[in-house]
Structures are given as C-alpha cells and as structure tokens.
N, C-alpha and C positions, 0 to 999 in steps of 0.2 A: 403476524406480527401488525399488534395493534398502533397505528400511527398518535402521535398526540392531538387533542383537537385542535389547537391553533395552527398546528401543520395542514392540519387536513381542511381547515378551512381555507389555508391561502392556494394550497394545490385545487380546491372546489372554485375558486375565485379566479384563478387561471387558466383554469381548464380550455377553456374557451378558445384560446390565446396558445400559440406555439410559446416554449420558455424557454429563451436565453439566458440564462443565469445572469452572466456578464450585466447584460444589457436592465434587467430588471434591479439588480442592484445599484447600478452606477449611471445609468441613463435614463430609466423611465422617468422619473418627476420632471424631468426638464429635458424635453426632445432636443438633440445636437445631431448634426453629421455626422459626429463620430462616434454615438449610439447607432445611427442609420448605416454607418460600414459593417459594424462589427454585424447586424443583422442583416445586413446583403450578403455576407459571408456564411452566417451560421445558417441560413435561412434555405442555403443552395442557390440565392438567386445568379450570384458569378458564375454556376457550374452552368447554366443554362443562356445566360445573356453577355457574358466577359465582360470583360473591364478588370481594374486590378484593385484588391485590397490591401495586400502588405501581408495579409494573415494565413496560416496554414489552411491549405485546404478541406474544406468538409464534408465528406463522402458520408454515402450510405452504407449502411452495413455490407458484409459480404452475403451474397444470396447463394453462391453453388451447393450451400449443403442444410439451407434454410429448411429444408421438409425434414430434414434429419434433427434439429435443433430445435425447431417450436412445431406446436399442433397444426395440424391442419385448417382444424376449426377456427382456431386463434389467428393463425394467416388471413383467412377469408375476412375475417371482422376487422384487421386491422387494415387491410388493403381497401377496405370498403368507408373506414371511417377511422383515421390513425389517431384522432382526439377521442374518440368513444373507448378506445383499445388500450390507449397507451395516453392518458392528460398530459398537456405538455409538449407532447410529441413535433419535434420540427419536421417531420411530413407533411405536405399535403394530402387534402384529397385528390385525387390524380385523373380517377376511371371518369369518363364521361358517363356510363351507365356502371354504378356497381349491384348491377342485378347477379342472382345468385349462379345464371347460368356463368355470366362472365366470369364471377369470381372463382368456381371452381376451375374455370378453363387458365387463370393466370395459376393457380396452384401447381396444375399439372406441370405448366409452361416450367414454373419455378424447379418445381420435382426432377424435369429432364435437366437441369445444369448440375445435376448432383453428380458425386462419383459412382460409379457403377457397382461396385462393390459395395456390399452393408459395411459399417464400422464395425468393427469388433464391440460389444459389450464391453464397458466396463466393471470389472467384477466389485463393487460396492459393498464390502459387508458391517460396515461398521459405520455408524452414524451418529454425532453428538450435538442435536440441536443446540444445547442449552449450552456447550463450549462456546460454539457456532456464533450464538447472541454474543458473548461476551468477545469475542474477535470482532464481529461485527461492528461492534461499539465503540472498539478502541484502536483498530487500525489504520481508522481515518473512513471509512465508509459513511459516517454520519456528517462529514463536513460536508457532502451533496444532498446524500438523500436525509429522509427523515429516520429519527431515531424512534425507535419503539418504548410505547406507554410502559411497556412492564419491566424495561431494563433502569434498573436505578444505579446510575454512577456513585462511583465512592464520595462524592462531593454532597451527592442528596440529588434528588431529582430537580432541575430546574423549571422555573414558571412557565406557562404558554406564553407570558407578554416578551417574553427573553428570546424567544424566535423570531427574529426582525426579516431575516432574508429566506425566499422561498426552496423549496425542497426538488430536488429534482425525482419526481413519481416514479414510481414502480407501475408496469402493467399489470394484470393479473397474473402472477405471475405461476399461481397452480394451473392455470387454464393455457399457459404458455409453452411453460417447459415440463422437463422433469428431473428428478434428482441426478441423473448422470448430466444432461444436457447443460443445463445450470451448472454446477461444478466444474464442468470442462472448460465453461464459459466464463467463467470468475475465476481461475487459474491461468490464464491469458487471451481477456480480454480482444487483444492486438489482431489475433487471428480473423476476430469477426469485424472489430470496429477497426480499420487501419487507418485512421484518420486521428485518433486517441483520444477522440471526447470520451469515452470510457476506459481511463487506461489501465495499467499495467501493474499490478500490486503485487510485490515478491509473495509469496506464499507457498507451503506444501500442499501436496494434493490432500490429505485429508484435512487441512485447513479451510479447502475451497470445499468439498465435500460437507463439511458441517456449517461453514456459512451457507450453501444451498437448504441443508436441512433446517435451519433455520427460517430462512425468508420463506420457505414453501410450509411451512410449520410441520414437519415434518413428524410422526408421532412414532417412536419403535428405535430401535437401533440398528436392524438390519436392512441396508437400502435396497437389497434385492428385492422386497416385494412391492417398491413403490410404481406407479404408473410409468410409462414408460412412450416415449414417442412414437405415434403408429407413422411412418413416411407411407405416402400416396406412393401407386407406382405408376408411374407416367403415362399417361394414354396417347399415342402419338400425332392423333387428328385430335385433342381437346389441348394439347400442348402448342400444336398450331395457330389455333383461337386465341389459348393467351399469349402468344407471343405476339400476336397483330395488336391485341390490347394495348402490351404493355412498352411496343414502339409507338404508339398513338397516344400513350399516357409520357411518353420519353422518359421513362425510368433511368435508362442508360444515362442522363444526365449527371445523374449522384450515383447511381450503383453500376458497378465492375461489371457488365453484360458481354456476350458473344459480338463480333462485329458487325453482324447482320440486326441488331435490335440498336444499332449507333442513333446518338441524338445528335441532329444537327445543330447547331448554336442559332438562338433566336436574337435578330437587332434590337435594342431594346431604343424605340423611335422617342418617347416622352416619360413624365413621373407621376402621370394620371393615369386613371383607369386599369385595366387587365387586371391585377393579381393586387392591388392596392386600391381597387376602390368596391366596396364592401358589394356581398351577393353579385358578384361578377360569375358568367356563366361558363366562358374558356377557359383554357390551360389549368394548372393547378390552383388551389382553391385555400387560402389559410383566412383561419378566421383570426386576424388581426386585431390587435386593441389600438386606440388611437394613437397612443404614445407609442407604439410601432407605424404608423403610419406615416405622422409626422417625424418621425427621424428618419426614415427610408425616402421620403420627399426631400429634405435638407439633403441628405447624401446624395441622391440623385439631381439635385440643381447645383452642386458646389462644382465648379471647374476645375480643382485640383482632387485630381485622381490618385496621385501618389502619396504614402503615407510617409511620414515622418519616421527615422528609425524608434523616436521614442512614442508615438503613438502607436507604431505598428507593434512595438513589443509591449507596451500596455496591454492592447487591444488582444495580441496573443495570449497575456495570462489569463486575461478575461474569456477568451474565446475555450481557453483549455481550463477554465474555473481555479487556476494556482490560487487564486485572492481567497477563495473559499479556508485554506491553512494559513498563506502567507499575507502578511498584512506591507503592501509597498505605498510611498509618501504619504502615508499616514492613512489610506484606506486598504479595505479588506481585511482579509483574517479572520477568525470563526465569529458568530455573532456570543452574545454573551451563553446564549443557553448550551451553546454546543460546544462553549470552553472547558464545559463542564464533563464533558466525555474525553478531553486531551490528557491522557495519562503517560506517567516517567519519573524523574527524581526529584522530590518536594524538596528536598535538599538545597537544591539549585534553584528555587522559587520558579516566576514563569518562564523563563531558560530553560529549567529543567521537564515544563511539558509542551511547550510551543513550539511548531516551527522557527524557523529565524525569519528575520524582516528580508524584503527582496529590494530595500531601499536601497539604491548605486551597488546593487548585486555586479553589476556588469564593470562596474569599478571598484569590486574590491575580492572577487575570485581572477586567478589568471586563467583566460579564455580555454588552456587545454584541460584544467582541474574541472571549471564549469561545464564544460565538454561531457567529462566523464560523469559528472553528477546527473547531468540530464538522461545519459544512459543508464541510470540504477548503480553507479560505481562512489568511490569515495566517499564514503559515509562517514560522519567524523562525531556523531552524536547519537548513540547507541542507545543509551537512555532512554530516548523519546519513543515512547510506542505506535505512536501514528505512524506510516511506512512510507516516503515518499515515492509516489508512483512512477513509471514510466510511461512516455507520451510516444514513443515510436518516432515514425521521420516527422510527426508535428514540431516537434521541436528542433528540427534538423538547421535553420536558418534562427534559434533564438540566441544561442553564444553570440552570435556576430552582432545581433539587434541590440541587445543590452551592452556589448562591449561599446558602440558606439553612442548608444543612447545615455550612459553612464562613465563615457569619458571622462577621466579627469587629467589634470597637469601630470606628467611622467616625473617619477620620482627615483631615482637609482641609486642606493647605499654604495657609499665609495668604500673602500678598505672595509675596516670590520674587525675586532679583535675577538678571536674565538674565545681565549680564555678570561674576558671580560663578558662576554654572553653566557659561557658556562656558569659565573657567578651572578648574575645578575637572575638566572631564571633560578638559580636553586634558594636553599634555605640558608644558608652560609654567609650571613651578609650582603644576600641577592634581596631580590622583589619577592622570593616565596613562591615563585608559580607552580611549581611542581606540589604544593600544598593544595590546590584543586583541580590542577591540570594534568592529565597524563601524559607520558611522555614515551612515545612508542608502543612496545609491550608490557611498559612498567606504570605501571596504576600509581593513580594521585595520591598522598598522603593522607587527605581527606575528603571532601568531595569529589564526584567522580566528573571533572568537566573534560569539556573537547581534548583530543589529543591538540599537541602545541607541537611537536614533533616536526609536523609538516607543513609548518606555516611560511617557508620558503617556496615550497612548491605551491600551496595552495591560494596565498593572499599577494596581490600586489603590494609595492612599498608604499605607497602615499596613502594607502586606506591605511595600513597596517600601523603609520607614523599618527595617524590622524585618531585612529580608534584607542589606541595606547595613552594618548593623553588624555582623550574625553571619552569614555567607552558609552556614558550613559546620554550623549548625543548620539549615538546610533543606536541603541535600547533601552528606551527610559525603564528604570526599576531592575538593571542588571546589575547580579553581585557584583561582579568585576569591578575593582578601586582603581582609582588612576594613582600609577608612582610617578606620574610628569604632570602633576595640577599646572593648569595653565603654563605647560611646558617646559617647568622648572625639575629637575630630577631630582628624587626624595633622597640620594646615595649622594654629596659629592664626594666620596671616596672614590669611587672608581670613574675611571674617564674623565676625572676633575669635573664630573657632572654635569658634562656636556649632554643634551639629551639627544641630540639627533646621532652623536658617534655611542651612546648606548644604547639606542634602538637598534643603530646599525651592526653593533655587537652582538646583540640578539639573533637578530635575522642570519648575520655570517656562521654563527653556532649552530643554529638550524639548517642552516644549507648545508655546513659542511661534513654534518651528520658522525662528527667525533666526539663520541661518546654522550655521555647524560650529565645533565645539571648537576652540582652539589647537592647532596642532603640526601639524597635516595640511599635506604639503609643495606648496606652490603652483606648480608646473611642470607641470601636467597640462593647460594650453591648447594641447597639440597638440603640444608640445615634444618629443616620442616617438613623435609620430603615425607610422607608414612610409606613403611613399607612391611607388607604383610609376611609373616615370616611361619606362625608355628600353626596360628591358626586366623580364622575369617577378620576384618577390622570394618566398626561399622564408625563412620564419618558425616554428619549434615552439611551440607553446602550449597551456594548458590552455583547449579551447574547449566552452561549455554546448552539451551533446547529441551531441558528440564525444567528448571524454573527457580523458585525461591525456597521450597518445602522438597529438594531433593534430599536422599538418603543413600550416601555412598557404601558401597559393600566393598572390600578388597579382598580378595582370596588367593593365598600363598600358592594357589595353581598358576596364578597371573593374568588372568583373565578375570576382570572386574565388574561391577556393574553399578548405574545411581537409577534410584528407583522413585517414581514421582509419588512423594508423601502427600500431596496436594489431590491430585483428582485419583489415584490409587492405581496402579499398572507401571511395567519396567520403562524406564526411560531410553536406557544408553548400555551398552558393555560396549568395553575396550580392552584390548590384548596389550600387556606388556608394564610401565611403571604404573603406580596407583593414584596419586595424589599429593601436591604439596599444600599443607594446610597454613601457611604462614599467611596469607592474607583475611583466611577464614578467622583464624586465631587472634589476629595480633588489628587488622585495619577496622576503623569508626565506621568504613561504608562498604561494606565485602561490595565484590563487582560479580557479574557472570563469570564463572573460568569453563577450562575446558580441562578433560582428564588429561593424565599428561600422556598417553596414551596415542599414536598414530593412527590404528586402525581402529576407528569408532563406528560403531553399527545402532541406529536409532529403529526404538519401536514406534507404531503409529498410535497417535496421543491417546490417553485412553480415558475413561469415563466412569470408572465404579467411585464408590465412595469410599475413601481411608478409614479403616477404622485404627491402625496402629500396626505393630511389630510385637515379635519375639524373639529370645535366640535361642535353640539349641544347646545339648552341654557341648556341642562340639564348635559354637560360635556361629552355625549358618543362620541366616535370619528368613521366618515365615512371616508374611506383608499378609494382612486381613484386610479386605475389600469385601463392598457391598454392592451387588448387583440386580438389579429390579427386585430388592428386597431379601435377595438369599445371600449367605454368607459365604463368600472363597476364600480360601486362604492359599497361596501360592510361596513353595521352602525354593531356594536358588542354595546349591551347592558347587562347590567347583570341581571340575575334573579336567585332568588333562587334554589342555590346548579348549578349555569350553566349560560351560556350564549347565548344568543340570537344573529343569524347573519341575517341579511335583505344583499338579494344582487337585486342590480336593475341597468338594462340595457336597452337600446333603441332596441326595438324586430326586427331584421330584419331575411329574410327567410333563411338564407345561415349561421348564426351563433348562436352557443349556446357556452356559459363561457363553461372553464374547471373547473368543481368547485369541489374542494379536502374536504376530510375529514379526524380528525386526527382517527386511530384504538383506541379501548380502551373505549372510552366515546359513552353514549348513545344516539341516536341521531333521533331525529323527524322531520317531514317536515310539514311545517303549509297547513292546506287543502285549498283548492282555491289558489294555486300559478299560477300564471297567465303568460303569455309572458312575457319576462322583465323584471319578481319579483319572488323571492326565496325565503323561510322565513327558517331556520331552529336553534333549540334549540338543544345544547350540555347539559348532565347532567354525573354528576358523578353517577356510577351505587352504 
C-alpha cells in the first residue's frame, strides 16, 4: 500500500520518538502534567516504577505464540531496534548488548514459550485484496492508520494538507507476517493486544483475509501460495541464554511471561536522569522528544498522583484513540482528510456518516446501555459504515468514569400519558418522529434515522429533555428539528401544550412497549409478500450481507437465492418463505432487509466482475461473471430441499475458476464433471 506523501513525512518526522497519538494531538504543543500522565501510562513507565495514573494498563503484546505469528528475522530486528523495525513503536531499546548472538538467544527463548503442538494451518483458498482495500478504507481503520494513495473515496481524494494528525505507522508487514498470521490477528487483535490498544472490529473471517491481502500487497487470489511464517524450533541451551537476557531487560514489566522471568518494581526517586536523559546508557532507552520529556517532568513533579474522574475519562479516550472518530467537548474527531473516508447515509447529512459526539455521553446514556455499547452491543446506527470496535478489559472502568465525569442533575419523569406519547411520536397530529426514525423492526417512512423505540432503555431523562428542546446544542448541523423551541410546545392541543408532560408521555410510551406510534401503514400482513408458485421469481433488493445490488431468485421448491450483482457471486441461500417486497416497492429510502426464511446460509464474499444474467425458458437464471479475463456462467435451479448450481467456462490450461461454497449446507458434486463444467447440489441437512 502506497501512503500519502504528507502522512509519510509526518511519520518520518516522528519516527525517532514513540508515538502516543493522544499526546501528539492534544498535549505536544504546550507541555502539561496531564500529557505527562498519559505518557507515563502509555510508555509503560508505570509498569516499572508504579504509581497511579487512573488509566487502563498499557501492556505489551502476548509473546506465547509470537514465533508462530511473526517471522524470526523481523523479531530479531525489532528487539534490537524497535524504532527501526516499527517507527513510532512504544517499545524502547531494552537489550544492553543487541548483538546477533543475544538476539538469536532471545528468539529461541520466545519460541520456547509457544504451544508445543503446531497450529493447524488455515486453508485460505481465496483472497480479494481489492475488496480488502475497500474494507480497510471504510470500516474505520484509516481513523488511526494512513489511507493508501491509490484509493479514492467517493467524495474525492483529500489534499495532503488536510492530514493534520499523525497516523499510527505499520511495521514492514511483508517481512513480519504471513497472510495467515496477519488475517488471524486482524480478526481478533485482543488475543494478542490484551490491553486494547489495537481493538477488535467485528468482521467475518473472509473480511480479515481480504484486508490482510490488501495490506500485504497480495497478488493473485489463492492464499495457499503465499509465504508462511517459519517458527524456529527452540534450542534449550539458547533458550536459557535468551531467558537471562529477557530478565536483565525487565521485559516482564510490560509483557506476560513465566514467573521465573518476573521483573521487580524499580523505585522512582527523581524526575531527572535515567530514561528522561538523552543518551543515557542504563535501563530502557526511549528517543523521547523535547515535548515528551517536558510533560513527563511536569507530571513527575506534581504532587497530586490521583486523577479526577473527568481527567481519567478524557485521558482514557485519548489513550485508546476513541477521539480519532469521536469528538468530545469540541476536541477530536477525524481530521478534514479522514472525513472523506467515513461513509453512511448521506440523506442524514453529517450525522449519517460520522460517529456521534461523546460530549456528556456519561450523562446521556444509561450506564447499563453504555456498558453494552463498550462490549460491542446496542448498536443503533446501522447506516454508519465505520464499525465501533471493542477494547476488551481496557474499558472496564470507563462507564463509571464517564458517569461521574458527565453527571447531570437527576430528572425522573413522573406519570406520563401513554396514549399521548403514541400520538406525539406519530404522523396523525403528532411530531411525525417516525418519518425519520425507525421504531423497532418498523422502518421509518423516509430517511432511516436511529431506532427510537428504545429511548427509555437507552437515554437518561434529563438529557432527553434538553435534546428535544434544542437538538443543535448537542450536535450542530443536525437534521433533527426542535418541536419544543425555547421550551414551548409545537402542539398546544396535546396535554394542554405542557412541554414537560409531552416529553414525559413520549418517554412513557417507549418504556411501555405498548404498540407503535400512529401513522405506520397497516398493509404489512403479507399483502406484498412474493410467493413463487409455477416458476422462479426474480426481484432486485437491498439485502443484509449481500448489498445494494442483490438479485433475489425465489424457487417454487422453497429454497431461494440472493446473488451479488455487484461483485459477481452467490450471496446467501435460505429455505421457507421468499420475500416481502413492500419496502422495496414503496419506500423512498429502502433499507437492508433480511430474507423471510429462518435458515440462512452465506457464501464467502465473491470477487468476480459481474456481467449480467439471463433466464431460460423455465425461468431459471444464469449469472455471468468474469474471472481473470475468462467468462464464467453459473445456472441455479431449484430442486427438492435445495439448489443445483452448474458452472460452465471455456477451459484453458492456466485457468481454474474460484468456486466458493456456503458453510452449513450439505454439498455434493455430480460425477463426471469435465474441464469447463462442474455441477453442485446444495441440500439442507
């Protein structure tokens, strides 16, 4: 991946110093004790010297299987000079003598920590690096890391001058990882980085493989042909020597190692000398910048070791780089360049593309709801393409900190008229909230804003009241209007125009879960359900997991297909009812829907070039794609309890099409398949 010039220059300028993104963005310009607290935590100073920062512990990656994850040559280079192998790394130089003999011994010690049994290699048959590039640039990776120069977002390429905060640099990924080890890491970084500094983004296995293919510049589509990590077999004598070097370097202060390699605490007696002194010889050697040294000295000189809940909350958000995506108190959020890579529903304006602000979030969300958000649940903005990652135990105390830091005067709605709330939320004399907001499984009548059926479970009463009266105060530029401007109701006919009673009624109705607001169409009871009878039925739709170009095929046999008409390849198959076309036919803003069947099975993501389809005399479709310049046709037919798939192509000596299959379905191949033709039957077990 080629990085943008401005990003490369910023990385080069900072390569000599460890990069703590929160410090560089918010504290480097004017040294502060607060910035020093952040550095003292994130550089691992607290791990050696103790003290209290109030921030989640920063730990080094797990080393138990590092020799199976990273190439030995890269490990030796990194241990010898972390900044050379990984610019901006937070790991200092720790070996007193980083000679080749010592480095080899350390490598053998690390190899001795790994599992005795060799891991089963993943069977990576298919890689789509181009798709991986799209995922890398849209899921949120570029909020922290540099975008590639060759990828142009829909809004156009940003100017180099618009990149205003530093990117977390990659090591030389090709010399460190294999396709298999990098994709495994990307799918669940928390297994390696238990401290959450590289969080886990929800993705399918194929997503991780494709992103790894992009990052490694993988050529071709068969992942089995790529280089593999060759783990060294630990030599016992060398491992003993390496263990001594690791103990002397105090690696266990930051890394989880066996008890016999433990590192005793080192008392910190002064704020001068040692690690803070340029060119010092003993202990870990950091190439600190002047601003970093100044801030650390200010923190160490301060007498107040404890951090207030607000300071601890704000610095935690900086340590985890949550502020790369979210704004809080007017600070943070993506810079002008990175905003171009955030995608979503443009009909919702900026709120449909950018993650919400965290200003006052501890006084906005109920603690139990916020805790679930940090655990990867309770998503209410499915239109955002960027995915909220999970930070593991690093956020265990964040809900409490934010709750204390953002506490507001408690407000409890008394009473609440359920019937009035139903009317106020609806379109028949009410505020028409369902015009822009979902209500549970009922899509809105227009643009698809967040689900508001859960406001009682999600929002604190005081915040809800303030927001409904003045939405723009929370998020300038929001499309949400005020129906109580200045605290005065828009509708004096409901509850006498009493603002507090009206807002309480809305909250009460959502809390009661007693039906839905007035105004939803009542023609959803199968009136527009498509039922294939005598021949297959083809319908275009937006289907979850397939995309905006899904081509649905319903078969009278009762097993149906959604084909990806964008990338070219089958998407999902299901058994039972086919599809309700109401939203597809009548909604101005169709949403991603699910098939009506309960048993849904997905194919891995396709990678062909879709050329179209045709129907035969019986109505069965033949989809036409192109792979490596060769035309491939695949016909689907309904059979009892399943689907028959016939692939045909012009046989050539150097081409075999990539044929993917869904997991969970019984699959048989017809005997006598020849070059240029294969036939598969998928059946429900």
